[in-house]
C-alpha angles and dihedrals in degrees: 000000000000117000115210119219116210118227115229112248113256114243112256114245111240126187112216120190105193104197109198151129125241088228094056113098093195088058087062093051092044092050094049092045092050090048091053089050092050091048089058089047097044090122091048108036131048098194123203105194124194121183111221125197127254123163118207093191105024090163096049112141116246092253091053126216138272107271096225092048091047095051093045090054099042102039104016091237121169120226088255093055092046091052089049092050092047092054094047090052094046090050094048090046091051092050089054095045098257125122118221109190100200093180092060100048104077103147142047118226147186114273103184093110089050091055091049088056093048089054088053092045090054089058087048092050097242105094099125091051090053091045093055093042087053092049091049091048095055106028102033102026096032092227128154108259091198090063113101091214090056092045092052092049089054091048089054090048092051088055094252127133111269094200093057090046091052088055091051091048095047096044100049089238120173094013092121089049093051094045091048091053092047091052092047093058095041092053090050095059104269106138099151137035152271092044112172114197117196117204089341089286114068123063127206113185131204138003094314122182116260095255092058091056092047093051093046093050092047088053094048091050093048089052090055 
């Protein structure tokens, strides 16, 4: 009698373009939720994640702006609404294992240089590590992500070479590439983030719960 041995199915390769800004709290929540979903699908999905640039405040002045003032101007939110939103973000982050230190984050800053470094980090194969270091610097530590000192510390924390990163920052390298990517996604209808694009065809918007990402990925794979 011959016993057949079943061969485990090979995980399906999936490209994920994660369009986001390092100053967007819902982008942290979306990423952590996506990663939880991918952890459950590790035998089914072989994810290739690329972080794509989006600036929520491309024209922000170098000194930044008070966050309460900025949100009131941009969204018309009342202090009560802002407090409710901050608590919702903090609680979602805590449930996903990320610490939002709301008392430390008092200003909004320009993030263009951070996106240039993320472009460089993608070439170096450590983009996700730098993305998380930048999220931690801004949302947990309350640091200025436009500061080159802060950026270089995040680079070191991500296991990248700070001297090379300093050359990137001082030279303006990758500015054209970042602007081209930003324009590409804006021209293709992305106006808010996070925007998670699966296999360059399917869009999942916002900081969805892990189960929403899991269900969407299962459906996309089933469709082939």
